[in-house]
PyMOL Python script that loads the backbone (N, CA, C, O; Angstrom):
from pymol import cmd

cmd.read_pdbstr("""\
ATOM      1  N   UNK A   1       3.692 -12.697  -2.574  1.00  0.00           N
ATOM      2  CA  UNK A   1       4.751 -12.972  -3.180  1.00  0.00           C
ATOM      3  C   UNK A   1       4.810 -14.452  -3.876  1.00  0.00           C
ATOM      4  O   UNK A   1       5.566 -14.589  -4.838  1.00  0.00           O
ATOM      5  N   UNK A   2       4.153 -15.391  -3.489  1.00  0.00           N
ATOM      6  CA  UNK A   2       3.936 -16.593  -4.132  1.00  0.00           C
ATOM      7  C   UNK A   2       5.284 -17.171  -4.480  1.00  0.00           C
ATOM      8  O   UNK A   2       6.076 -17.439  -3.576  1.00  0.00           O
ATOM      9  N   UNK A   3       5.601 -17.388  -5.813  1.00  0.00           N
ATOM     10  CA  UNK A   3       6.658 -18.171  -6.177  1.00  0.00           C
ATOM     11  C   UNK A   3       7.747 -17.180  -6.797  1.00  0.00           C
ATOM     12  O   UNK A   3       8.675 -17.636  -7.465  1.00  0.00           O
ATOM     13  N   UNK A   4       7.623 -15.976  -6.585  1.00  0.00           N
ATOM     14  CA  UNK A   4       8.550 -14.984  -6.946  1.00  0.00           C
ATOM     15  C   UNK A   4       9.840 -15.394  -6.709  1.00  0.00           C
ATOM     16  O   UNK A   4      10.611 -15.122  -7.630  1.00  0.00           O
ATOM     17  N   UNK A   5      10.386 -16.044  -5.628  1.00  0.00           N
ATOM     18  CA  UNK A   5      11.623 -16.241  -5.217  1.00  0.00           C
ATOM     19  C   UNK A   5      11.926 -17.809  -5.436  1.00  0.00           C
ATOM     20  O   UNK A   5      12.813 -18.293  -4.733  1.00  0.00           O
ATOM     21  N   UNK A   6      11.336 -18.541  -6.250  1.00  0.00           N
ATOM     22  CA  UNK A   6      11.517 -19.861  -6.388  1.00  0.00           C
ATOM     23  C   UNK A   6      12.641 -19.902  -7.411  1.00  0.00           C
ATOM     24  O   UNK A   6      12.729 -19.103  -8.344  1.00  0.00           O
ATOM     25  N   UNK A   7      13.547 -20.955  -7.152  1.00  0.00           N
ATOM     26  CA  UNK A   7      14.616 -21.331  -8.100  1.00  0.00           C
ATOM     27  C   UNK A   7      14.049 -21.908  -9.183  1.00  0.00           C
ATOM     28  O   UNK A   7      13.289 -22.846  -8.940  1.00  0.00           O
ATOM     29  N   UNK A   8      14.233 -21.559 -10.470  1.00  0.00           N
ATOM     30  CA  UNK A   8      13.991 -22.174 -11.674  1.00  0.00           C
ATOM     31  C   UNK A   8      15.079 -22.632 -12.443  1.00  0.00           C
ATOM     32  O   UNK A   8      16.194 -22.141 -12.269  1.00  0.00           O
ATOM     33  N   UNK A   9      14.869 -23.568 -13.321  1.00  0.00           N
ATOM     34  CA  UNK A   9      15.911 -24.137 -14.159  1.00  0.00           C
ATOM     35  C   UNK A   9      16.312 -23.091 -15.040  1.00  0.00           C
ATOM     36  O   UNK A   9      15.572 -22.119 -15.184  1.00  0.00           O
ATOM     37  N   UNK A  10      17.538 -23.186 -15.724  1.00  0.00           N
ATOM     38  CA  UNK A  10      18.001 -22.344 -16.711  1.00  0.00           C
ATOM     39  C   UNK A  10      17.130 -22.286 -17.810  1.00  0.00           C
ATOM     40  O   UNK A  10      16.744 -23.319 -18.358  1.00  0.00           O
ATOM     41  N   UNK A  11      16.748 -21.043 -18.221  1.00  0.00           N
ATOM     42  CA  UNK A  11      15.831 -20.920 -19.497  1.00  0.00           C
ATOM     43  C   UNK A  11      14.449 -20.887 -19.026  1.00  0.00           C
ATOM     44  O   UNK A  11      13.623 -20.513 -19.859  1.00  0.00           O
ATOM     45  N   UNK A  12      14.040 -21.189 -17.904  1.00  0.00           N
ATOM     46  CA  UNK A  12      12.723 -21.080 -17.537  1.00  0.00           C
ATOM     47  C   UNK A  12      12.297 -19.679 -16.987  1.00  0.00           C
ATOM     48  O   UNK A  12      13.072 -18.923 -16.402  1.00  0.00           O
ATOM     49  N   UNK A  13      10.973 -19.415 -17.240  1.00  0.00           N
ATOM     50  CA  UNK A  13      10.476 -18.025 -16.785  1.00  0.00           C
ATOM     51  C   UNK A  13       9.317 -17.991 -15.985  1.00  0.00           C
ATOM     52  O   UNK A  13       8.567 -18.948 -16.176  1.00  0.00           O
ATOM     53  N   UNK A  14       8.959 -17.191 -15.167  1.00  0.00           N
ATOM     54  CA  UNK A  14       7.978 -17.044 -14.306  1.00  0.00           C
ATOM     55  C   UNK A  14       7.014 -16.000 -14.638  1.00  0.00           C
ATOM     56  O   UNK A  14       7.466 -14.856 -14.598  1.00  0.00           O
ATOM     57  N   UNK A  15       5.785 -16.137 -14.957  1.00  0.00           N
ATOM     58  CA  UNK A  15       4.803 -14.900 -15.177  1.00  0.00           C
ATOM     59  C   UNK A  15       3.912 -14.956 -13.857  1.00  0.00           C
ATOM     60  O   UNK A  15       3.308 -15.978 -13.532  1.00  0.00           O
ATOM     61  N   UNK A  16       3.882 -13.842 -13.166  1.00  0.00           N
ATOM     62  CA  UNK A  16       2.958 -13.630 -11.996  1.00  0.00           C
ATOM     63  C   UNK A  16       2.063 -12.403 -12.020  1.00  0.00           C
ATOM     64  O   UNK A  16       2.481 -11.316 -12.417  1.00  0.00           O
ATOM     65  N   UNK A  17       0.859 -12.593 -11.600  1.00  0.00           N
ATOM     66  CA  UNK A  17      -0.021 -11.426 -11.254  1.00  0.00           C
ATOM     67  C   UNK A  17       0.495 -10.541 -10.198  1.00  0.00           C
ATOM     68  O   UNK A  17       1.249 -11.057  -9.372  1.00  0.00           O
ATOM     69  N   UNK A  18       0.228  -9.361 -10.097  1.00  0.00           N
ATOM     70  CA  UNK A  18       0.488  -8.442  -8.894  1.00  0.00           C
ATOM     71  C   UNK A  18      -0.549  -8.377  -8.003  1.00  0.00           C
ATOM     72  O   UNK A  18      -1.579  -7.818  -8.382  1.00  0.00           O
ATOM     73  N   UNK A  19      -0.496  -8.816  -6.942  1.00  0.00           N
ATOM     74  CA  UNK A  19      -1.704  -8.534  -6.016  1.00  0.00           C
ATOM     75  C   UNK A  19      -3.016  -8.788  -6.606  1.00  0.00           C
ATOM     76  O   UNK A  19      -3.172  -9.779  -7.321  1.00  0.00           O
ATOM     77  N   UNK A  20      -4.105  -7.864  -6.335  1.00  0.00           N
ATOM     78  CA  UNK A  20      -5.478  -8.243  -6.652  1.00  0.00           C
ATOM     79  C   UNK A  20      -5.879  -7.607  -7.913  1.00  0.00           C
ATOM     80  O   UNK A  20      -6.991  -7.798  -8.404  1.00  0.00           O
ATOM     81  N   UNK A  21      -4.868  -6.756  -8.511  1.00  0.00           N
ATOM     82  CA  UNK A  21      -5.156  -6.010  -9.734  1.00  0.00           C
ATOM     83  C   UNK A  21      -5.545  -6.812 -10.938  1.00  0.00           C
ATOM     84  O   UNK A  21      -6.142  -6.256 -11.859  1.00  0.00           O
ATOM     85  N   UNK A  22      -5.247  -8.071 -10.986  1.00  0.00           N
ATOM     86  CA  UNK A  22      -5.372  -8.759 -12.123  1.00  0.00           C
ATOM     87  C   UNK A  22      -6.241 -10.178 -11.802  1.00  0.00           C
ATOM     88  O   UNK A  22      -5.944 -11.226 -12.375  1.00  0.00           O
ATOM     89  N   UNK A  23      -7.180 -10.107 -10.970  1.00  0.00           N
ATOM     90  CA  UNK A  23      -8.025 -11.312 -10.658  1.00  0.00           C
ATOM     91  C   UNK A  23      -8.299 -11.909 -11.901  1.00  0.00           C
ATOM     92  O   UNK A  23      -8.538 -11.258 -12.918  1.00  0.00           O
ATOM     93  N   UNK A  24      -8.266 -13.293 -11.831  1.00  0.00           N
ATOM     94  CA  UNK A  24      -8.691 -14.174 -13.066  1.00  0.00           C
ATOM     95  C   UNK A  24      -7.856 -14.079 -14.288  1.00  0.00           C
ATOM     96  O   UNK A  24      -8.303 -14.476 -15.364  1.00  0.00           O
ATOM     97  N   UNK A  25      -6.463 -13.490 -14.163  1.00  0.00           N
ATOM     98  CA  UNK A  25      -5.523 -13.466 -15.091  1.00  0.00           C
ATOM     99  C   UNK A  25      -4.793 -14.729 -15.354  1.00  0.00           C
ATOM    100  O   UNK A  25      -4.437 -14.925 -16.515  1.00  0.00           O
ATOM    101  N   UNK A  26      -4.519 -15.613 -14.453  1.00  0.00           N
ATOM    102  CA  UNK A  26      -3.611 -16.785 -14.623  1.00  0.00           C
ATOM    103  C   UNK A  26      -4.082 -17.733 -15.666  1.00  0.00           C
ATOM    104  O   UNK A  26      -3.323 -18.133 -16.548  1.00  0.00           O
ATOM    105  N   UNK A  27      -5.323 -18.097 -15.576  1.00  0.00           N
ATOM    106  CA  UNK A  27      -5.757 -19.175 -16.533  1.00  0.00           C
ATOM    107  C   UNK A  27      -5.688 -18.792 -18.179  1.00  0.00           C
ATOM    108  O   UNK A  27      -5.226 -19.552 -19.030  1.00  0.00           O
ATOM    109  N   UNK A  28      -6.239 -17.467 -18.440  1.00  0.00           N
ATOM    110  CA  UNK A  28      -6.243 -17.036 -19.670  1.00  0.00           C
ATOM    111  C   UNK A  28      -4.535 -16.771 -20.099  1.00  0.00           C
ATOM    112  O   UNK A  28      -4.087 -17.096 -21.199  1.00  0.00           O
ATOM    113  N   UNK A  29      -3.843 -16.230 -19.189  1.00  0.00           N
ATOM    114  CA  UNK A  29      -2.532 -16.034 -19.523  1.00  0.00           C
ATOM    115  C   UNK A  29      -1.777 -17.289 -19.773  1.00  0.00           C
ATOM    116  O   UNK A  29      -1.000 -17.350 -20.726  1.00  0.00           O
ATOM    117  N   UNK A  30      -1.944 -18.203 -19.044  1.00  0.00           N
ATOM    118  CA  UNK A  30      -1.332 -19.568 -19.365  1.00  0.00           C
ATOM    119  C   UNK A  30      -1.670 -20.334 -20.692  1.00  0.00           C
ATOM    120  O   UNK A  30      -0.920 -21.034 -21.372  1.00  0.00           O
ATOM    121  N   UNK A  31      -3.070 -20.003 -20.898  1.00  0.00           N
ATOM    122  CA  UNK A  31      -3.363 -20.563 -22.287  1.00  0.00           C
ATOM    123  C   UNK A  31      -2.848 -19.607 -23.408  1.00  0.00           C
ATOM    124  O   UNK A  31      -2.549 -20.126 -24.483  1.00  0.00           O
ATOM    125  N   UNK A  32      -2.725 -18.348 -23.266  1.00  0.00           N
ATOM    126  CA  UNK A  32      -1.973 -17.618 -24.311  1.00  0.00           C
ATOM    127  C   UNK A  32      -0.479 -18.085 -24.528  1.00  0.00           C
ATOM    128  O   UNK A  32       0.107 -18.189 -25.605  1.00  0.00           O
ATOM    129  N   UNK A  33       0.014 -18.347 -23.238  1.00  0.00           N
ATOM    130  CA  UNK A  33       1.599 -18.815 -23.410  1.00  0.00           C
ATOM    131  C   UNK A  33       1.698 -19.945 -23.932  1.00  0.00           C
ATOM    132  O   UNK A  33       2.701 -20.165 -24.611  1.00  0.00           O
ATOM    133  N   UNK A  34       0.819 -20.852 -23.789  1.00  0.00           N
ATOM    134  CA  UNK A  34       0.929 -22.352 -24.373  1.00  0.00           C
ATOM    135  C   UNK A  34       0.656 -22.278 -25.943  1.00  0.00           C
ATOM    136  O   UNK A  34       1.243 -23.014 -26.735  1.00  0.00           O
ATOM    137  N   UNK A  35      -0.314 -21.297 -26.332  1.00  0.00           N
ATOM    138  CA  UNK A  35      -0.467 -21.057 -27.774  1.00  0.00           C
ATOM    139  C   UNK A  35       0.746 -20.449 -28.362  1.00  0.00           C
ATOM    140  O   UNK A  35       1.052 -20.833 -29.491  1.00  0.00           O
ATOM    141  N   UNK A  36       1.509 -19.535 -27.764  1.00  0.00           N
ATOM    142  CA  UNK A  36       2.490 -18.894 -28.289  1.00  0.00           C
ATOM    143  C   UNK A  36       4.005 -19.521 -28.062  1.00  0.00           C
ATOM    144  O   UNK A  36       5.019 -19.049 -28.575  1.00  0.00           O
ATOM    145  N   UNK A  37       3.962 -20.656 -27.207  1.00  0.00           N
ATOM    146  CA  UNK A  37       5.075 -21.429 -26.971  1.00  0.00           C
ATOM    147  C   UNK A  37       5.693 -22.197 -28.179  1.00  0.00           C
ATOM    148  O   UNK A  37       4.957 -22.758 -28.991  1.00  0.00           O
ATOM    149  N   UNK A  38       6.819 -22.215 -28.273  1.00  0.00           N
ATOM    150  CA  UNK A  38       7.560 -23.061 -29.299  1.00  0.00           C
ATOM    151  C   UNK A  38       7.360 -24.533 -28.956  1.00  0.00           C
ATOM    152  O   UNK A  38       7.181 -24.867 -27.785  1.00  0.00           O
ATOM    153  N   UNK A  39       7.388 -25.468 -30.004  1.00  0.00           N
ATOM    154  CA  UNK A  39       7.164 -27.049 -29.693  1.00  0.00           C
ATOM    155  C   UNK A  39       7.780 -27.587 -28.506  1.00  0.00           C
ATOM    156  O   UNK A  39       7.240 -28.428 -27.786  1.00  0.00           O
ATOM    157  N   UNK A  40       8.991 -27.057 -28.304  1.00  0.00           N
ATOM    158  CA  UNK A  40       9.885 -27.764 -27.247  1.00  0.00           C
ATOM    159  C   UNK A  40       9.518 -27.206 -25.827  1.00  0.00           C
ATOM    160  O   UNK A  40       9.911 -27.778 -24.810  1.00  0.00           O
ATOM    161  N   UNK A  41       8.725 -26.029 -25.789  1.00  0.00           N
ATOM    162  CA  UNK A  41       8.440 -25.428 -24.508  1.00  0.00           C
ATOM    163  C   UNK A  41       7.192 -25.867 -23.855  1.00  0.00           C
ATOM    164  O   UNK A  41       6.171 -25.926 -24.540  1.00  0.00           O
ATOM    165  N   UNK A  42       7.162 -26.196 -22.540  1.00  0.00           N
ATOM    166  CA  UNK A  42       6.058 -26.520 -21.679  1.00  0.00           C
ATOM    167  C   UNK A  42       5.511 -25.335 -20.950  1.00  0.00           C
ATOM    168  O   UNK A  42       6.237 -24.487 -20.432  1.00  0.00           O
ATOM    169  N   UNK A  43       4.209 -25.308 -20.928  1.00  0.00           N
ATOM    170  CA  UNK A  43       3.577 -24.261 -19.946  1.00  0.00           C
ATOM    171  C   UNK A  43       2.887 -24.935 -18.883  1.00  0.00           C
ATOM    172  O   UNK A  43       2.047 -25.807 -19.104  1.00  0.00           O
ATOM    173  N   UNK A  44       3.244 -24.523 -17.648  1.00  0.00           N
ATOM    174  CA  UNK A  44       2.664 -25.059 -16.427  1.00  0.00           C
ATOM    175  C   UNK A  44       1.858 -23.998 -15.725  1.00  0.00           C
ATOM    176  O   UNK A  44       2.368 -22.895 -15.525  1.00  0.00           O
ATOM    177  N   UNK A  45       0.667 -24.259 -15.353  1.00  0.00           N
ATOM    178  CA  UNK A  45      -0.129 -23.464 -14.545  1.00  0.00           C
ATOM    179  C   UNK A  45      -0.344 -23.855 -13.126  1.00  0.00           C
ATOM    180  O   UNK A  45      -0.796 -24.960 -12.825  1.00  0.00           O
ATOM    181  N   UNK A  46      -0.013 -22.932 -12.244  1.00  0.00           N
ATOM    182  CA  UNK A  46      -0.150 -23.385 -10.748  1.00  0.00           C
ATOM    183  C   UNK A  46      -1.244 -22.242 -10.396  1.00  0.00           C
ATOM    184  O   UNK A  46      -0.935 -21.055 -10.493  1.00  0.00           O
ATOM    185  N   UNK A  47      -2.349 -22.592 -10.042  1.00  0.00           N
ATOM    186  CA  UNK A  47      -3.317 -21.687  -9.562  1.00  0.00           C
ATOM    187  C   UNK A  47      -4.103 -22.016  -8.348  1.00  0.00           C
ATOM    188  O   UNK A  47      -4.250 -23.219  -8.135  1.00  0.00           O
ATOM    189  N   UNK A  48      -4.607 -21.226  -7.555  1.00  0.00           N
ATOM    190  CA  UNK A  48      -5.281 -21.677  -6.427  1.00  0.00           C
ATOM    191  C   UNK A  48      -5.901 -20.467  -5.619  1.00  0.00           C
ATOM    192  O   UNK A  48      -6.307 -20.626  -4.467  1.00  0.00           O
ATOM    193  N   UNK A  49      -5.954 -19.309  -6.241  1.00  0.00           N
ATOM    194  CA  UNK A  49      -6.410 -18.093  -5.580  1.00  0.00           C
ATOM    195  C   UNK A  49      -7.908 -17.996  -5.793  1.00  0.00           C
ATOM    196  O   UNK A  49      -8.473 -16.946  -5.485  1.00  0.00           O
ATOM    197  N   UNK A  50      -8.627 -19.064  -6.322  1.00  0.00           N
ATOM    198  CA  UNK A  50     -10.107 -19.298  -6.268  1.00  0.00           C
ATOM    199  C   UNK A  50     -10.829 -18.322  -7.175  1.00  0.00           C
ATOM    200  O   UNK A  50     -12.036 -18.122  -7.041  1.00  0.00           O
ATOM    201  N   UNK A  51      -9.992 -17.624  -8.232  1.00  0.00           N
ATOM    202  CA  UNK A  51     -10.672 -16.598  -8.967  1.00  0.00           C
ATOM    203  C   UNK A  51     -10.998 -17.275 -10.640  1.00  0.00           C
ATOM    204  O   UNK A  51     -11.379 -16.563 -11.568  1.00  0.00           O
ATOM    205  N   UNK A  52     -10.790 -18.548 -10.738  1.00  0.00           N
ATOM    206  CA  UNK A  52     -11.105 -19.197 -11.863  1.00  0.00           C
ATOM    207  C   UNK A  52     -12.398 -19.066 -12.420  1.00  0.00           C
ATOM    208  O   UNK A  52     -12.494 -19.104 -13.647  1.00  0.00           O
ATOM    209  N   UNK A  53     -13.512 -18.904 -11.653  1.00  0.00           N
ATOM    210  CA  UNK A  53     -14.870 -18.586 -11.966  1.00  0.00           C
ATOM    211  C   UNK A  53     -14.952 -17.123 -12.439  1.00  0.00           C
ATOM    212  O   UNK A  53     -15.876 -16.801 -13.186  1.00  0.00           O
ATOM    213  N   UNK A  54     -14.004 -16.190 -12.033  1.00  0.00           N
ATOM    214  CA  UNK A  54     -14.018 -14.862 -12.533  1.00  0.00           C
ATOM    215  C   UNK A  54     -13.467 -14.548 -14.000  1.00  0.00           C
ATOM    216  O   UNK A  54     -13.532 -13.449 -14.550  1.00  0.00           O
ATOM    217  N   UNK A  55     -12.893 -15.759 -14.552  1.00  0.00           N
ATOM    218  CA  UNK A  55     -12.422 -15.763 -15.927  1.00  0.00           C
ATOM    219  C   UNK A  55     -13.537 -15.748 -16.973  1.00  0.00           C
ATOM    220  O   UNK A  55     -14.095 -16.825 -17.179  1.00  0.00           O
ATOM    221  N   UNK A  56     -13.925 -14.712 -17.639  1.00  0.00           N
ATOM    222  CA  UNK A  56     -15.032 -14.819 -18.556  1.00  0.00           C
ATOM    223  C   UNK A  56     -15.060 -15.877 -19.574  1.00  0.00           C
ATOM    224  O   UNK A  56     -13.999 -16.158 -20.131  1.00  0.00           O
ATOM    225  N   UNK A  57     -16.209 -16.540 -19.908  1.00  0.00           N
ATOM    226  CA  UNK A  57     -16.190 -17.542 -20.836  1.00  0.00           C
ATOM    227  C   UNK A  57     -15.996 -16.944 -22.318  1.00  0.00           C
ATOM    228  O   UNK A  57     -16.352 -15.794 -22.576  1.00  0.00           O
ATOM    229  N   UNK A  58     -15.440 -17.749 -23.229  1.00  0.00           N
ATOM    230  CA  UNK A  58     -15.141 -17.335 -24.638  1.00  0.00           C
ATOM    231  C   UNK A  58     -16.254 -17.909 -25.302  1.00  0.00           C
ATOM    232  O   UNK A  58     -16.858 -18.920 -24.942  1.00  0.00           O
ATOM    233  N   UNK A  59     -16.504 -17.154 -26.366  1.00  0.00           N
ATOM    234  CA  UNK A  59     -17.572 -17.754 -27.104  1.00  0.00           C
ATOM    235  C   UNK A  59     -18.348 -16.724 -27.970  1.00  0.00           C
ATOM    236  O   UNK A  59     -19.297 -17.091 -28.664  1.00  0.00           O
TER     237      UNK A  59
END
""", "prot")
cmd.dss("prot")
cmd.show_as("cartoon", "prot")
cmd.util.cbc("prot")
cmd.orient("prot")
């Protein structure tokens, strides 16, 4: 469940992967959200599932 029930400020959104179906999803999803965010928006990545090495390198 993670932060699914966290109280967020008005206008904030939470993106969350579902169980193990999307291992390595968090980091590239946060980068995409940051690129797409408007100037006044901030993207915060909280990760700790240990799958960062599973994220394929770009290049």
